[in-house]
C-alpha positions as CSV (number, residue, x, y, z in Angstrom):
1,M,0.2,-0.2,-0.3
2,F,2.9,1.9,1.4
3,T,5.4,1.5,-1.8
4,T,7.0,5.3,-1.9
5,P,7.3,7.5,0.2
6,A,4.8,9.6,-1.6
7,R,2.3,7.5,-1.1
8,L,2.4,7.4,2.8
9,F,3.0,11.0,2.9
10,R,0.2,11.8,1.1
11,V,-2.5,9.6,3.2
12,L,-1.2,11.0,6.2
13,A,-1.8,14.2,5.3
14,I,-5.1,13.9,4.2
15,A,-6.0,11.9,7.8
16,E,-4.6,14.7,9.5
17,A,-6.8,17.2,7.6
18,I,-10.2,14.9,8.4
19,T,-9.0,15.0,11.8
20,W,-9.0,18.6,12.1
21,T,-12.6,18.3,10.7
22,L,-13.2,15.7,13.4
23,L,-12.3,18.0,16.3
24,I,-13.4,21.3,14.9
25,S,-16.7,19.9,14.8
26,A,-16.8,18.1,18.1
27,L,-15.9,21.8,19.6
28,I,-18.4,23.7,17.6
29,L,-21.3,20.6,18.4
30,R,-20.1,21.1,22.5
31,A,-20.3,24.8,22.1
32,V,-24.1,24.2,21.1
33,G,-24.7,22.0,24.2
34,Q,-23.8,18.6,22.9
35,P,-21.9,16.5,25.4
36,S,-18.2,17.5,25.9
37,V,-17.4,13.4,25.5
38,L,-17.1,14.3,21.7
39,V,-13.8,16.6,21.8
40,T,-12.5,14.2,24.1
41,I,-13.0,11.4,21.1
42,G,-12.5,14.2,18.4
43,G,-9.4,15.3,20.3
44,G,-7.8,11.8,20.8
45,I,-7.9,10.5,17.4
46,H,-6.2,14.0,16.2
47,G,-3.6,13.5,18.8
48,F,-2.7,10.1,17.3
49,V,-3.1,11.0,13.4
50,F,-1.1,14.0,14.5
51,L,1.9,12.6,16.1
52,A,1.4,9.5,13.0
53,Y,1.8,12.6,10.8
54,G,4.6,14.1,12.5
55,A,6.6,10.4,12.8
56,T,6.3,10.1,9.2
57,A,7.3,13.4,8.2
58,V,10.8,13.0,10.0
59,L,11.1,9.4,8.8
60,L,10.4,11.0,4.7
61,A,12.7,13.8,5.9
62,F,15.6,10.9,6.3
63,N,14.7,9.1,3.0
64,Q,14.3,12.0,0.9
65,R,16.9,13.8,2.2
66,W,15.3,17.2,3.3
67,H,16.9,20.0,4.7
68,A,15.8,20.8,8.2
69,G,13.8,23.6,7.1
70,V,11.5,21.4,5.1
71,A,11.6,19.0,7.5
72,A,10.8,21.5,10.4
73,T,8.0,22.7,7.5
74,A,6.2,19.7,7.1
75,I,6.2,19.0,10.6
76,A,4.7,22.4,11.7
77,S,2.1,22.2,8.8
78,A,0.3,19.8,11.2
79,I,-0.3,22.9,13.6
80,V,-2.1,24.8,11.7
81,P,-5.6,23.6,10.4
82,Y,-5.7,21.9,7.1
83,A,-2.1,23.1,6.4
84,T,-1.0,19.6,5.9
85,I,-2.8,19.1,2.4
86,P,-0.4,22.2,1.1
87,A,2.0,21.2,2.3
88,E,2.0,18.0,1.0
89,I,1.4,19.6,-2.9
90,W,4.0,22.2,-2.1
91,L,6.5,18.8,-1.4
92,H,5.1,17.2,-4.5
93,R,5.6,19.8,-6.9
94,S,8.8,20.7,-5.8
95,R,9.7,17.4,-6.7
96,R,10.8,16.6,-2.4
97,L,8.6,13.2,-2.3
98,E,9.8,11.6,-5.6
99,G,11.6,8.7,-5.4
100,Q,11.5,5.4,-3.5
101,W,12.4,4.1,0.2
102,R,16.1,3.9,-0.1
103,L,16.6,0.6,0.4
104,T,20.3,-0.4,-0.6
105,E,23.6,1.6,0.0
106,T,24.8,4.0,-3.2
107,D,28.1,5.6,-3.5
108,D,26.9,8.8,-2.1
109,P,29.1,9.0,1.3
110,R,25.6,10.0,3.1
111,D,24.8,6.6,3.1
112,R,27.5,5.3,5.0
113,T,26.1,7.4,8.3
114,W,25.0,5.6,11.3
115,Y,21.5,6.8,10.9
116,D,21.2,6.1,7.1
117,R,22.5,2.1,7.9
118,T,20.2,2.5,10.5
119,M,16.8,3.4,8.2
120,R,17.8,0.7,5.9
121,W,17.6,-1.7,8.6
122,F,14.0,-0.8,9.4
123,L,12.8,-0.2,6.1
124,H,13.8,-3.8,5.1
125,R,11.6,-4.7,8.3
126,P,8.2,-2.7,7.4
127,W,6.8,-4.4,10.4
128,V,9.2,-4.1,12.6
129,L,9.4,0.1,11.8
130,A,6.0,0.2,12.0
131,V,5.5,-1.4,15.2
132,L,8.0,1.0,16.4
133,I,6.8,3.9,15.4
134,L,3.4,2.8,16.8
135,V,4.9,2.0,20.7
136,A,6.9,5.4,20.6
137,I,3.3,7.4,19.1
138,V,1.3,5.6,22.4
139,A,4.0,6.4,24.6
140,I,4.0,10.2,23.8
141,F,0.4,10.0,23.3
142,S,0.2,8.4,26.9
143,I,2.4,11.2,28.5
144,L,0.7,14.1,27.0
145,L,-3.0,12.8,28.0
146,L,-1.3,12.3,31.8
147,I,-0.1,16.1,31.6
148,G,-3.9,16.9,30.4
149,P,-5.5,18.8,27.3
150,P,-3.9,21.6,25.6
151,G,-5.4,24.6,28.0
152,G,-6.0,23.1,30.9
153,R,-9.8,22.1,31.9
């Protein structure tokens, strides 16, 4: 399904925008008297997809060799409602999403760095990578739940 970095990034960029809609809708419903549990559910789903999008942006930043500014822009686009869609379009049009997963070492000296070797090891074992990212997202999500919602209760 996610045979290319571009496809994975597009799916998560769209999912992140959809969950913004879910969260905003829940906030509007709460404002007109509906149960506040809708915000808890919508916020939880949005938060989880938000973290998954961020993790994917970091993975693609390494795979596509984005500069720090490009990576920061991709990650920060999740903070602004619906900004992941124009960010994905920009990355696509600027050809920063082109190419395949970097599974083999090339003559490029950057391929010999420890993090490139580690990334290739994980890319050859996508289920291990997916589980590792999922565990990291769940851990961060759990810590954020313990801290409490943004802005307090």
